[in-house]
PDBQT receptor file of N, H, CA, C and O in Angstrom, charges set to zero:
ATOM      1  N   MET A   1      88.224 -37.117  25.605  1.00  0.00    +0.000 N 
ATOM      2  CA  MET A   1      86.956 -37.151  24.910  1.00  0.00    +0.000 C 
ATOM      3  C   MET A   1      87.211 -37.436  23.442  1.00  0.00    +0.000 C 
ATOM      4  O   MET A   1      88.178 -36.940  22.863  1.00  0.00    +0.000 OA
ATOM      5  N   LYS A   2      86.358 -38.222  22.853  1.00  0.00    +0.000 N 
ATOM      6  H   LYS A   2      85.573 -38.625  23.323  1.00  0.00    +0.000 HD
ATOM      7  CA  LYS A   2      86.508 -38.550  21.440  1.00  0.00    +0.000 C 
ATOM      8  C   LYS A   2      86.007 -37.397  20.579  1.00  0.00    +0.000 C 
ATOM      9  O   LYS A   2      85.079 -36.681  20.954  1.00  0.00    +0.000 OA
ATOM     10  N   ALA A   3      86.629 -37.233  19.432  1.00  0.00    +0.000 N 
ATOM     11  H   ALA A   3      87.383 -37.815  19.127  1.00  0.00    +0.000 HD
ATOM     12  CA  ALA A   3      86.212 -36.179  18.512  1.00  0.00    +0.000 C 
ATOM     13  C   ALA A   3      84.810 -36.458  17.996  1.00  0.00    +0.000 C 
ATOM     14  O   ALA A   3      84.428 -37.615  17.820  1.00  0.00    +0.000 OA
ATOM     15  N   LEU A   4      84.046 -35.404  17.753  1.00  0.00    +0.000 N 
ATOM     16  H   LEU A   4      84.357 -34.464  17.896  1.00  0.00    +0.000 HD
ATOM     17  CA  LEU A   4      82.689 -35.566  17.239  1.00  0.00    +0.000 C 
ATOM     18  C   LEU A   4      82.692 -36.091  15.816  1.00  0.00    +0.000 C 
ATOM     19  O   LEU A   4      81.645 -36.489  15.305  1.00  0.00    +0.000 OA
ATOM     20  N   THR A   5      83.851 -36.099  15.165  1.00  0.00    +0.000 N 
ATOM     21  H   THR A   5      84.701 -35.776  15.580  1.00  0.00    +0.000 HD
ATOM     22  CA  THR A   5      83.954 -36.637  13.813  1.00  0.00    +0.000 C 
ATOM     23  C   THR A   5      84.376 -38.101  13.827  1.00  0.00    +0.000 C 
ATOM     24  O   THR A   5      84.642 -38.684  12.776  1.00  0.00    +0.000 OA
ATOM     25  N   SER A   6      84.438 -38.691  15.010  1.00  0.00    +0.000 N 
ATOM     26  H   SER A   6      84.222 -38.217  15.864  1.00  0.00    +0.000 HD
ATOM     27  CA  SER A   6      84.812 -40.096  15.151  1.00  0.00    +0.000 C 
ATOM     28  C   SER A   6      83.855 -40.984  14.368  1.00  0.00    +0.000 C 
ATOM     29  O   SER A   6      82.653 -40.716  14.348  1.00  0.00    +0.000 OA
ATOM     30  N   PRO A   7      84.358 -42.044  13.716  1.00  0.00    +0.000 N 
ATOM     31  CA  PRO A   7      83.474 -42.961  12.984  1.00  0.00    +0.000 C 
ATOM     32  C   PRO A   7      82.393 -43.561  13.867  1.00  0.00    +0.000 C 
ATOM     33  O   PRO A   7      81.322 -43.909  13.370  1.00  0.00    +0.000 OA
ATOM     34  N   GLU A   8      82.647 -43.693  15.179  1.00  0.00    +0.000 N 
ATOM     35  H   GLU A   8      83.517 -43.410  15.583  1.00  0.00    +0.000 HD
ATOM     36  CA  GLU A   8      81.635 -44.223  16.089  1.00  0.00    +0.000 C 
ATOM     37  C   GLU A   8      80.446 -43.286  16.217  1.00  0.00    +0.000 C 
ATOM     38  O   GLU A   8      79.340 -43.717  16.542  1.00  0.00    +0.000 OA
ATOM     39  N   ALA A   9      80.674 -42.003  15.963  1.00  0.00    +0.000 N 
ATOM     40  H   ALA A   9      81.573 -41.652  15.700  1.00  0.00    +0.000 HD
ATOM     41  CA  ALA A   9      79.618 -41.015  16.149  1.00  0.00    +0.000 C 
ATOM     42  C   ALA A   9      78.587 -41.048  15.036  1.00  0.00    +0.000 C 
ATOM     43  O   ALA A   9      77.541 -40.408  15.145  1.00  0.00    +0.000 OA
ATOM     44  N   VAL A  10      78.860 -41.773  13.978  1.00  0.00    +0.000 N 
ATOM     45  H   VAL A  10      79.710 -42.292  13.889  1.00  0.00    +0.000 HD
ATOM     46  CA  VAL A  10      77.938 -41.838  12.846  1.00  0.00    +0.000 C 
ATOM     47  C   VAL A  10      77.572 -43.290  12.602  1.00  0.00    +0.000 C 
ATOM     48  O   VAL A  10      78.449 -44.149  12.505  1.00  0.00    +0.000 OA
ATOM     49  N   LYS A  11      76.292 -43.565  12.505  1.00  0.00    +0.000 N 
ATOM     50  H   LYS A  11      75.579 -42.867  12.584  1.00  0.00    +0.000 HD
ATOM     51  CA  LYS A  11      75.853 -44.927  12.203  1.00  0.00    +0.000 C 
ATOM     52  C   LYS A  11      75.726 -45.058  10.695  1.00  0.00    +0.000 C 
ATOM     53  O   LYS A  11      75.279 -44.124  10.029  1.00  0.00    +0.000 OA
ATOM     54  N   GLY A  12      76.111 -46.194  10.150  1.00  0.00    +0.000 N 
ATOM     55  H   GLY A  12      76.475 -46.953  10.690  1.00  0.00    +0.000 HD
ATOM     56  CA  GLY A  12      76.102 -46.402   8.716  1.00  0.00    +0.000 C 
ATOM     57  C   GLY A  12      74.802 -46.926   8.151  1.00  0.00    +0.000 C 
ATOM     58  O   GLY A  12      74.775 -47.338   6.991  1.00  0.00    +0.000 OA
ATOM     59  N   ASN A  13      73.709 -46.930   8.921  1.00  0.00    +0.000 N 
ATOM     60  H   ASN A  13      73.730 -46.595   9.863  1.00  0.00    +0.000 HD
ATOM     61  CA  ASN A  13      72.465 -47.510   8.443  1.00  0.00    +0.000 C 
ATOM     62  C   ASN A  13      71.541 -46.509   7.758  1.00  0.00    +0.000 C 
ATOM     63  O   ASN A  13      70.394 -46.853   7.474  1.00  0.00    +0.000 OA
ATOM     64  N   GLY A  14      71.984 -45.299   7.483  1.00  0.00    +0.000 N 
ATOM     65  H   GLY A  14      72.916 -45.020   7.714  1.00  0.00    +0.000 HD
ATOM     66  CA  GLY A  14      71.177 -44.327   6.772  1.00  0.00    +0.000 C 
ATOM     67  C   GLY A  14      70.340 -43.433   7.667  1.00  0.00    +0.000 C 
ATOM     68  O   GLY A  14      69.853 -42.403   7.200  1.00  0.00    +0.000 OA
ATOM     69  N   ASN A  15      70.151 -43.779   8.932  1.00  0.00    +0.000 N 
ATOM     70  H   ASN A  15      70.547 -44.616   9.311  1.00  0.00    +0.000 HD
ATOM     71  CA  ASN A  15      69.422 -42.911   9.856  1.00  0.00    +0.000 C 
ATOM     72  C   ASN A  15      70.300 -41.732  10.224  1.00  0.00    +0.000 C 
ATOM     73  O   ASN A  15      71.520 -41.852  10.331  1.00  0.00    +0.000 OA
ATOM     74  N   GLU A  16      69.660 -40.595  10.416  1.00  0.00    +0.000 N 
ATOM     75  H   GLU A  16      68.668 -40.498  10.330  1.00  0.00    +0.000 HD
ATOM     76  CA  GLU A  16      70.424 -39.422  10.831  1.00  0.00    +0.000 C 
ATOM     77  C   GLU A  16      70.430 -39.357  12.346  1.00  0.00    +0.000 C 
ATOM     78  O   GLU A  16      69.517 -38.806  12.961  1.00  0.00    +0.000 OA
ATOM     79  N   GLU A  17      71.448 -39.914  12.928  1.00  0.00    +0.000 N 
ATOM     80  H   GLU A  17      72.190 -40.361  12.428  1.00  0.00    +0.000 HD
ATOM     81  CA  GLU A  17      71.573 -39.931  14.376  1.00  0.00    +0.000 C 
ATOM     82  C   GLU A  17      72.568 -38.855  14.783  1.00  0.00    +0.000 C 
ATOM     83  O   GLU A  17      73.758 -39.119  14.957  1.00  0.00    +0.000 OA
ATOM     84  N   TRP A  18      72.058 -37.639  14.931  1.00  0.00    +0.000 N 
ATOM     85  H   TRP A  18      71.091 -37.424  14.790  1.00  0.00    +0.000 HD
ATOM     86  CA  TRP A  18      72.878 -36.478  15.238  1.00  0.00    +0.000 C 
ATOM     87  C   TRP A  18      73.058 -36.284  16.738  1.00  0.00    +0.000 C 
ATOM     88  O   TRP A  18      73.926 -35.521  17.163  1.00  0.00    +0.000 OA
ATOM     89  N   GLY A  19      72.250 -36.964  17.544  1.00  0.00    +0.000 N 
ATOM     90  H   GLY A  19      71.545 -37.584  17.199  1.00  0.00    +0.000 HD
ATOM     91  CA  GLY A  19      72.345 -36.798  18.990  1.00  0.00    +0.000 C 
ATOM     92  C   GLY A  19      73.394 -37.722  19.582  1.00  0.00    +0.000 C 
ATOM     93  O   GLY A  19      73.439 -38.910  19.265  1.00  0.00    +0.000 OA
ATOM     94  N   LEU A  20      74.229 -37.175  20.434  1.00  0.00    +0.000 N 
ATOM     95  H   LEU A  20      74.193 -36.210  20.691  1.00  0.00    +0.000 HD
ATOM     96  CA  LEU A  20      75.268 -37.965  21.103  1.00  0.00    +0.000 C 
ATOM     97  C   LEU A  20      74.996 -37.988  22.598  1.00  0.00    +0.000 C 
ATOM     98  O   LEU A  20      74.666 -36.960  23.189  1.00  0.00    +0.000 OA
ATOM     99  N   ILE A  21      75.133 -39.146  23.204  1.00  0.00    +0.000 N 
ATOM    100  H   ILE A  21      75.401 -39.981  22.724  1.00  0.00    +0.000 HD
ATOM    101  CA  ILE A  21      75.045 -39.259  24.654  1.00  0.00    +0.000 C 
ATOM    102  C   ILE A  21      76.467 -39.479  25.153  1.00  0.00    +0.000 C 
ATOM    103  O   ILE A  21      77.109 -40.466  24.795  1.00  0.00    +0.000 OA
ATOM    104  N   ILE A  22      76.960 -38.555  25.982  1.00  0.00    +0.000 N 
ATOM    105  H   ILE A  22      76.438 -37.753  26.273  1.00  0.00    +0.000 HD
ATOM    106  CA  ILE A  22      78.338 -38.556  26.473  1.00  0.00    +0.000 C 
ATOM    107  C   ILE A  22      78.324 -38.741  27.990  1.00  0.00    +0.000 C 
ATOM    108  O   ILE A  22      77.509 -38.129  28.681  1.00  0.00    +0.000 OA
ATOM    109  N   CYS A  23      79.213 -39.574  28.506  1.00  0.00    +0.000 N 
ATOM    110  H   CYS A  23      79.875 -40.071  27.944  1.00  0.00    +0.000 HD
ATOM    111  CA  CYS A  23      79.335 -39.758  29.952  1.00  0.00    +0.000 C 
ATOM    112  C   CYS A  23      79.963 -38.503  30.566  1.00  0.00    +0.000 C 
ATOM    113  O   CYS A  23      81.036 -38.069  30.147  1.00  0.00    +0.000 OA
ATOM    114  N   SER A  24      79.290 -37.930  31.554  1.00  0.00    +0.000 N 
ATOM    115  H   SER A  24      78.418 -38.283  31.895  1.00  0.00    +0.000 HD
ATOM    116  CA  SER A  24      79.781 -36.718  32.224  1.00  0.00    +0.000 C 
ATOM    117  C   SER A  24      81.064 -36.961  33.003  1.00  0.00    +0.000 C 
ATOM    118  O   SER A  24      81.839 -36.034  33.238  1.00  0.00    +0.000 OA
ATOM    119  N   ARG A  25      81.285 -38.190  33.400  1.00  0.00    +0.000 N 
ATOM    120  H   ARG A  25      80.656 -38.943  33.209  1.00  0.00    +0.000 HD
ATOM    121  CA  ARG A  25      82.432 -38.489  34.253  1.00  0.00    +0.000 C 
ATOM    122  C   ARG A  25      83.672 -38.882  33.460  1.00  0.00    +0.000 C 
ATOM    123  O   ARG A  25      84.754 -38.354  33.716  1.00  0.00    +0.000 OA
ATOM    124  N   CYS A  26      83.539 -39.805  32.495  1.00  0.00    +0.000 N 
ATOM    125  H   CYS A  26      82.660 -40.234  32.287  1.00  0.00    +0.000 HD
ATOM    126  CA  CYS A  26      84.723 -40.286  31.765  1.00  0.00    +0.000 C 
ATOM    127  C   CYS A  26      84.805 -39.742  30.334  1.00  0.00    +0.000 C 
ATOM    128  O   CYS A  26      85.776 -40.022  29.631  1.00  0.00    +0.000 OA
ATOM    129  N   ASP A  27      83.813 -38.977  29.896  1.00  0.00    +0.000 N 
ATOM    130  H   ASP A  27      83.025 -38.750  30.467  1.00  0.00    +0.000 HD
ATOM    131  CA  ASP A  27      83.777 -38.355  28.564  1.00  0.00    +0.000 C 
ATOM    132  C   ASP A  27      83.721 -39.346  27.410  1.00  0.00    +0.000 C 
ATOM    133  O   ASP A  27      84.037 -38.979  26.279  1.00  0.00    +0.000 OA
ATOM    134  N   GLU A  28      83.328 -40.591  27.663  1.00  0.00    +0.000 N 
ATOM    135  H   GLU A  28      83.071 -40.890  28.582  1.00  0.00    +0.000 HD
ATOM    136  CA  GLU A  28      83.165 -41.578  26.594  1.00  0.00    +0.000 C 
ATOM    137  C   GLU A  28      81.797 -41.409  25.951  1.00  0.00    +0.000 C 
ATOM    138  O   GLU A  28      80.830 -41.035  26.614  1.00  0.00    +0.000 OA
ATOM    139  N   MET A  29      81.722 -41.692  24.636  1.00  0.00    +0.000 N 
ATOM    140  H   MET A  29      82.508 -41.996  24.097  1.00  0.00    +0.000 HD
ATOM    141  CA  MET A  29      80.438 -41.665  23.966  1.00  0.00    +0.000 C 
ATOM    142  C   MET A  29      79.677 -42.931  24.348  1.00  0.00    +0.000 C 
ATOM    143  O   MET A  29      80.187 -44.038  24.179  1.00  0.00    +0.000 OA
ATOM    144  N   VAL A  30      78.459 -42.771  24.863  1.00  0.00    +0.000 N 
ATOM    145  H   VAL A  30      78.045 -41.871  25.000  1.00  0.00    +0.000 HD
ATOM    146  CA  VAL A  30      77.649 -43.898  25.307  1.00  0.00    +0.000 C 
ATOM    147  C   VAL A  30      76.813 -44.432  24.149  1.00  0.00    +0.000 C 
ATOM    148  O   VAL A  30      76.740 -45.643  23.944  1.00  0.00    +0.000 OA
ATOM    149  N   ASP A  31      76.181 -43.533  23.389  1.00  0.00    +0.000 N 
ATOM    150  H   ASP A  31      76.241 -42.549  23.556  1.00  0.00    +0.000 HD
ATOM    151  CA  ASP A  31      75.288 -43.957  22.311  1.00  0.00    +0.000 C 
ATOM    152  C   ASP A  31      74.989 -42.769  21.413  1.00  0.00    +0.000 C 
ATOM    153  O   ASP A  31      75.368 -41.637  21.714  1.00  0.00    +0.000 OA
ATOM    154  N   THR A  32      74.310 -43.037  20.313  1.00  0.00    +0.000 N 
ATOM    155  H   THR A  32      74.003 -43.957  20.068  1.00  0.00    +0.000 HD
ATOM    156  CA  THR A  32      73.789 -41.982  19.445  1.00  0.00    +0.000 C 
ATOM    157  C   THR A  32      72.283 -42.143  19.384  1.00  0.00    +0.000 C 
ATOM    158  O   THR A  32      71.761 -43.246  19.549  1.00  0.00    +0.000 OA
ATOM    159  N   ILE A  33      71.581 -41.036  19.144  1.00  0.00    +0.000 N 
ATOM    160  H   ILE A  33      72.004 -40.140  19.010  1.00  0.00    +0.000 HD
ATOM    161  CA  ILE A  33      70.127 -41.074  19.038  1.00  0.00    +0.000 C 
ATOM    162  C   ILE A  33      69.681 -40.190  17.882  1.00  0.00    +0.000 C 
ATOM    163  O   ILE A  33      70.354 -39.211  17.559  1.00  0.00    +0.000 OA
ATOM    164  N   PRO A  34      68.552 -40.523  17.251  1.00  0.00    +0.000 N 
ATOM    165  CA  PRO A  34      68.055 -39.681  16.168  1.00  0.00    +0.000 C 
ATOM    166  C   PRO A  34      67.498 -38.369  16.726  1.00  0.00    +0.000 C 
ATOM    167  O   PRO A  34      66.666 -38.381  17.633  1.00  0.00    +0.000 OA
ATOM    168  N   THR A  35      67.955 -37.250  16.186  1.00  0.00    +0.000 N 
ATOM    169  H   THR A  35      68.631 -37.241  15.449  1.00  0.00    +0.000 HD
ATOM    170  CA  THR A  35      67.462 -35.934  16.595  1.00  0.00    +0.000 C 
ATOM    171  C   THR A  35      67.324 -35.063  15.359  1.00  0.00    +0.000 C 
ATOM    172  O   THR A  35      67.788 -35.432  14.281  1.00  0.00    +0.000 OA
ATOM    173  N   ASP A  36      66.687 -33.907  15.512  1.00  0.00    +0.000 N 
ATOM    174  H   ASP A  36      66.310 -33.607  16.388  1.00  0.00    +0.000 HD
ATOM    175  CA  ASP A  36      66.481 -32.983  14.399  1.00  0.00    +0.000 C 
ATOM    176  C   ASP A  36      67.749 -32.220  14.032  1.00  0.00    +0.000 C 
ATOM    177  O   ASP A  36      67.824 -31.640  12.949  1.00  0.00    +0.000 OA
ATOM    178  N   GLY A  37      68.720 -32.211  14.891  1.00  0.00    +0.000 N 
ATOM    179  H   GLY A  37      68.659 -32.683  15.771  1.00  0.00    +0.000 HD
ATOM    180  CA  GLY A  37      69.978 -31.514  14.654  1.00  0.00    +0.000 C 
ATOM    181  C   GLY A  37      71.003 -32.042  15.640  1.00  0.00    +0.000 C 
ATOM    182  O   GLY A  37      70.734 -32.987  16.381  1.00  0.00    +0.000 OA
ATOM    183  N   VAL A  38      72.171 -31.433  15.646  1.00  0.00    +0.000 N 
ATOM    184  H   VAL A  38      72.389 -30.665  15.044  1.00  0.00    +0.000 HD
ATOM    185  CA  VAL A  38      73.230 -31.876  16.554  1.00  0.00    +0.000 C 
ATOM    186  C   VAL A  38      72.820 -31.563  17.988  1.00  0.00    +0.000 C 
ATOM    187  O   VAL A  38      72.511 -30.419  18.321  1.00  0.00    +0.000 OA
ATOM    188  N   LYS A  39      72.819 -32.584  18.824  1.00  0.00    +0.000 N 
ATOM    189  H   LYS A  39      73.070 -33.514  18.553  1.00  0.00    +0.000 HD
ATOM    190  CA  LYS A  39      72.493 -32.434  20.243  1.00  0.00    +0.000 C 
ATOM    191  C   LYS A  39      73.501 -33.269  21.027  1.00  0.00    +0.000 C 
ATOM    192  O   LYS A  39      73.823 -34.390  20.632  1.00  0.00    +0.000 OA
ATOM    193  N   ILE A  40      73.994 -32.728  22.128  1.00  0.00    +0.000 N 
ATOM    194  H   ILE A  40      73.733 -31.818  22.449  1.00  0.00    +0.000 HD
ATOM    195  CA  ILE A  40      74.892 -33.475  23.005  1.00  0.00    +0.000 C 
ATOM    196  C   ILE A  40      74.215 -33.569  24.363  1.00  0.00    +0.000 C 
ATOM    197  O   ILE A  40      73.908 -32.554  24.990  1.00  0.00    +0.000 OA
ATOM    198  N   ILE A  41      73.987 -34.785  24.804  1.00  0.00    +0.000 N 
ATOM    199  H   ILE A  41      74.236 -35.609  24.295  1.00  0.00    +0.000 HD
ATOM    200  CA  ILE A  41      73.302 -35.042  26.062  1.00  0.00    +0.000 C 
ATOM    201  C   ILE A  41      74.296 -35.723  26.993  1.00  0.00    +0.000 C 
ATOM    202  O   ILE A  41      74.965 -36.683  26.610  1.00  0.00    +0.000 OA
ATOM    203  N   TYR A  42      74.385 -35.220  28.214  1.00  0.00    +0.000 N 
ATOM    204  H   TYR A  42      73.842 -34.440  28.525  1.00  0.00    +0.000 HD
ATOM    205  CA  TYR A  42      75.317 -35.783  29.185  1.00  0.00    +0.000 C 
ATOM    206  C   TYR A  42      74.579 -36.639  30.196  1.00  0.00    +0.000 C 
ATOM    207  O   TYR A  42      73.483 -36.293  30.636  1.00  0.00    +0.000 OA
ATOM    208  N   GLY A  43      75.186 -37.760  30.563  1.00  0.00    +0.000 N 
ATOM    209  H   GLY A  43      76.076 -38.042  30.206  1.00  0.00    +0.000 HD
ATOM    210  CA  GLY A  43      74.643 -38.671  31.562  1.00  0.00    +0.000 C 
ATOM    211  C   GLY A  43      75.800 -39.493  32.098  1.00  0.00    +0.000 C 
ATOM    212  O   GLY A  43      76.945 -39.043  32.075  1.00  0.00    +0.000 OA
ATOM    213  N   TYR A  44      75.511 -40.696  32.581  1.00  0.00    +0.000 N 
ATOM    214  H   TYR A  44      74.581 -41.062  32.600  1.00  0.00    +0.000 HD
ATOM    215  CA  TYR A  44      76.551 -41.591  33.074  1.00  0.00    +0.000 C 
ATOM    216  C   TYR A  44      76.523 -42.878  32.277  1.00  0.00    +0.000 C 
ATOM    217  O   TYR A  44      75.449 -43.364  31.923  1.00  0.00    +0.000 OA
ATOM    218  N   CYS A  45      77.697 -43.439  31.989  1.00  0.00    +0.000 N 
ATOM    219  H   CYS A  45      78.569 -43.044  32.277  1.00  0.00    +0.000 HD
ATOM    220  CA  CYS A  45      77.788 -44.638  31.159  1.00  0.00    +0.000 C 
ATOM    221  C   CYS A  45      77.463 -45.913  31.932  1.00  0.00    +0.000 C 
ATOM    222  O   CYS A  45      77.113 -46.921  31.318  1.00  0.00    +0.000 OA
ATOM    223  N   GLY A  46      77.565 -45.899  33.243  1.00  0.00    +0.000 N 
ATOM    224  H   GLY A  46      77.849 -45.080  33.742  1.00  0.00    +0.000 HD
ATOM    225  CA  GLY A  46      77.247 -47.076  34.045  1.00  0.00    +0.000 C 
ATOM    226  C   GLY A  46      78.431 -47.991  34.298  1.00  0.00    +0.000 C 
ATOM    227  O   GLY A  46      78.274 -49.020  34.955  1.00  0.00    +0.000 OA
ATOM    228  N   LYS A  47      79.608 -47.649  33.799  1.00  0.00    +0.000 N 
ATOM    229  H   LYS A  47      79.735 -46.813  33.265  1.00  0.00    +0.000 HD
ATOM    230  CA  LYS A  47      80.806 -48.450  34.062  1.00  0.00    +0.000 C 
ATOM    231  C   LYS A  47      81.332 -48.114  35.455  1.00  0.00    +0.000 C 
ATOM    232  O   LYS A  47      81.369 -46.946  35.843  1.00  0.00    +0.000 OA
ATOM    233  N   GLY A  48      81.727 -49.106  36.185  1.00  0.00    +0.000 N 
ATOM    234  H   GLY A  48      81.697 -50.055  35.870  1.00  0.00    +0.000 HD
ATOM    235  CA  GLY A  48      82.381 -48.981  37.490  1.00  0.00    +0.000 C 
ATOM    236  C   GLY A  48      82.256 -47.650  38.193  1.00  0.00    +0.000 C 
ATOM    237  O   GLY A  48      81.244 -47.383  38.840  1.00  0.00    +0.000 OA
ATOM    238  N   GLU A  49      83.270 -46.811  38.076  1.00  0.00    +0.000 N 
ATOM    239  H   GLU A  49      84.093 -47.028  37.550  1.00  0.00    +0.000 HD
ATOM    240  CA  GLU A  49      83.331 -45.550  38.812  1.00  0.00    +0.000 C 
ATOM    241  C   GLU A  49      82.343 -44.503  38.298  1.00  0.00    +0.000 C 
ATOM    242  O   GLU A  49      82.182 -43.462  38.935  1.00  0.00    +0.000 OA
ATOM    243  N   CYS A  50      81.687 -44.742  37.185  1.00  0.00    +0.000 N 
ATOM    244  H   CYS A  50      81.817 -45.588  36.668  1.00  0.00    +0.000 HD
ATOM    245  CA  CYS A  50      80.786 -43.747  36.600  1.00  0.00    +0.000 C 
ATOM    246  C   CYS A  50      79.319 -43.948  36.978  1.00  0.00    +0.000 C 
ATOM    247  O   CYS A  50      78.476 -43.141  36.586  1.00  0.00    +0.000 OA
ATOM    248  N   LYS A  51      79.000 -44.976  37.709  1.00  0.00    +0.000 N 
ATOM    249  H   LYS A  51      79.684 -45.631  38.028  1.00  0.00    +0.000 HD
ATOM    250  CA  LYS A  51      77.599 -45.311  38.013  1.00  0.00    +0.000 C 
ATOM    251  C   LYS A  51      76.897 -44.249  38.846  1.00  0.00    +0.000 C 
ATOM    252  O   LYS A  51      76.667 -44.450  40.038  1.00  0.00    +0.000 OA
ATOM    253  N   GLY A  52      76.560 -43.135  38.240  1.00  0.00    +0.000 N 
ATOM    254  H   GLY A  52      76.748 -42.972  37.272  1.00  0.00    +0.000 HD
ATOM    255  CA  GLY A  52      75.758 -42.112  38.899  1.00  0.00    +0.000 C 
ATOM    256  C   GLY A  52      76.344 -41.548  40.172  1.00  0.00    +0.000 C 
ATOM    257  O   GLY A  52      75.602 -41.105  41.049  1.00  0.00    +0.000 OA
ATOM    258  N   THR A  53      77.668 -41.556  40.292  1.00  0.00    +0.000 N 
ATOM    259  H   THR A  53      78.270 -41.916  39.579  1.00  0.00    +0.000 HD
ATOM    260  CA  THR A  53      78.313 -41.024  41.483  1.00  0.00    +0.000 C 
ATOM    261  C   THR A  53      78.414 -39.515  41.384  1.00  0.00    +0.000 C 
ATOM    262  O   THR A  53      77.907 -38.913  40.438  1.00  0.00    +0.000 OA
ATOM    263  N   GLY A  54      79.062 -38.909  42.355  1.00  0.00    +0.000 N 
ATOM    264  H   GLY A  54      79.473 -39.398  43.124  1.00  0.00    +0.000 HD
ATOM    265  CA  GLY A  54      79.200 -37.458  42.403  1.00  0.00    +0.000 C 
ATOM    266  C   GLY A  54      80.051 -36.922  41.267  1.00  0.00    +0.000 C 
ATOM    267  O   GLY A  54      80.389 -37.659  40.341  1.00  0.00    +0.000 OA
ATOM    268  N   PRO A  55      80.400 -35.642  41.330  1.00  0.00    +0.000 N 
ATOM    269  CA  PRO A  55      81.218 -35.009  40.289  1.00  0.00    +0.000 C 
ATOM    270  C   PRO A  55      82.588 -35.666  40.138  1.00  0.00    +0.000 C 
ATOM    271  O   PRO A  55      82.973 -36.517  40.940  1.00  0.00    +0.000 OA
ATOM    272  N   LYS A  56      83.315 -35.260  39.102  1.00  0.00    +0.000 N 
ATOM    273  H   LYS A  56      83.002 -34.569  38.451  1.00  0.00    +0.000 HD
ATOM    274  CA  LYS A  56      84.613 -35.848  38.777  1.00  0.00    +0.000 C 
ATOM    275  C   LYS A  56      85.621 -35.792  39.920  1.00  0.00    +0.000 C 
ATOM    276  O   LYS A  56      86.524 -36.626  39.984  1.00  0.00    +0.000 OA
ATOM    277  N   ASP A  57      85.482 -34.820  40.826  1.00  0.00    +0.000 N 
ATOM    278  H   ASP A  57      84.749 -34.142  40.775  1.00  0.00    +0.000 HD
ATOM    279  CA  ASP A  57      86.481 -34.696  41.883  1.00  0.00    +0.000 C 
ATOM    280  C   ASP A  57      86.324 -35.765  42.963  1.00  0.00    +0.000 C 
ATOM    281  O   ASP A  57      87.119 -35.817  43.901  1.00  0.00    +0.000 OA
ATOM    282  N   GLY A  58      85.295 -36.627  42.837  1.00  0.00    +0.000 N 
ATOM    283  H   GLY A  58      84.649 -36.584  42.075  1.00  0.00    +0.000 HD
ATOM    284  CA  GLY A  58      85.151 -37.743  43.750  1.00  0.00    +0.000 C 
ATOM    285  C   GLY A  58      84.249 -37.468  44.932  1.00  0.00    +0.000 C 
ATOM    286  O   GLY A  58      83.939 -38.387  45.691  1.00  0.00    +0.000 OA
ATOM    287  N   SER A  59      83.810 -36.213  45.116  1.00  0.00    +0.000 N 
ATOM    288  H   SER A  59      84.062 -35.466  44.499  1.00  0.00    +0.000 HD
ATOM    289  CA  SER A  59      82.902 -35.938  46.225  1.00  0.00    +0.000 C 
ATOM    290  C   SER A  59      81.487 -36.318  45.840  1.00  0.00    +0.000 C 
ATOM    291  O   SER A  59      81.133 -36.295  44.661  1.00  0.00    +0.000 OA
ATOM    292  N   SER A  60      80.679 -36.665  46.822  1.00  0.00    +0.000 N 
ATOM    293  H   SER A  60      80.967 -36.683  47.780  1.00  0.00    +0.000 HD
ATOM    294  CA  SER A  60      79.300 -37.068  46.538  1.00  0.00    +0.000 C 
ATOM    295  C   SER A  60      78.326 -35.987  46.882  1.00  0.00    +0.000 C 
ATOM    296  O   SER A  60      77.120 -36.163  46.704  1.00  0.00    +0.000 OA
TER     297      SER A  60
């Protein structure tokens, strides 16, 4: 998982995008979103093995 202080986690356009969307399966940061404070939202990134499949152990 990438550190929350990663340069990717902050957008340089002046908007306060404190919300992070993290893939539950591969732990990659998918996107940032504007929120009132730090929020971490888990979902799936849509890459190959992460497309909404079962938990990390491979069961569905």
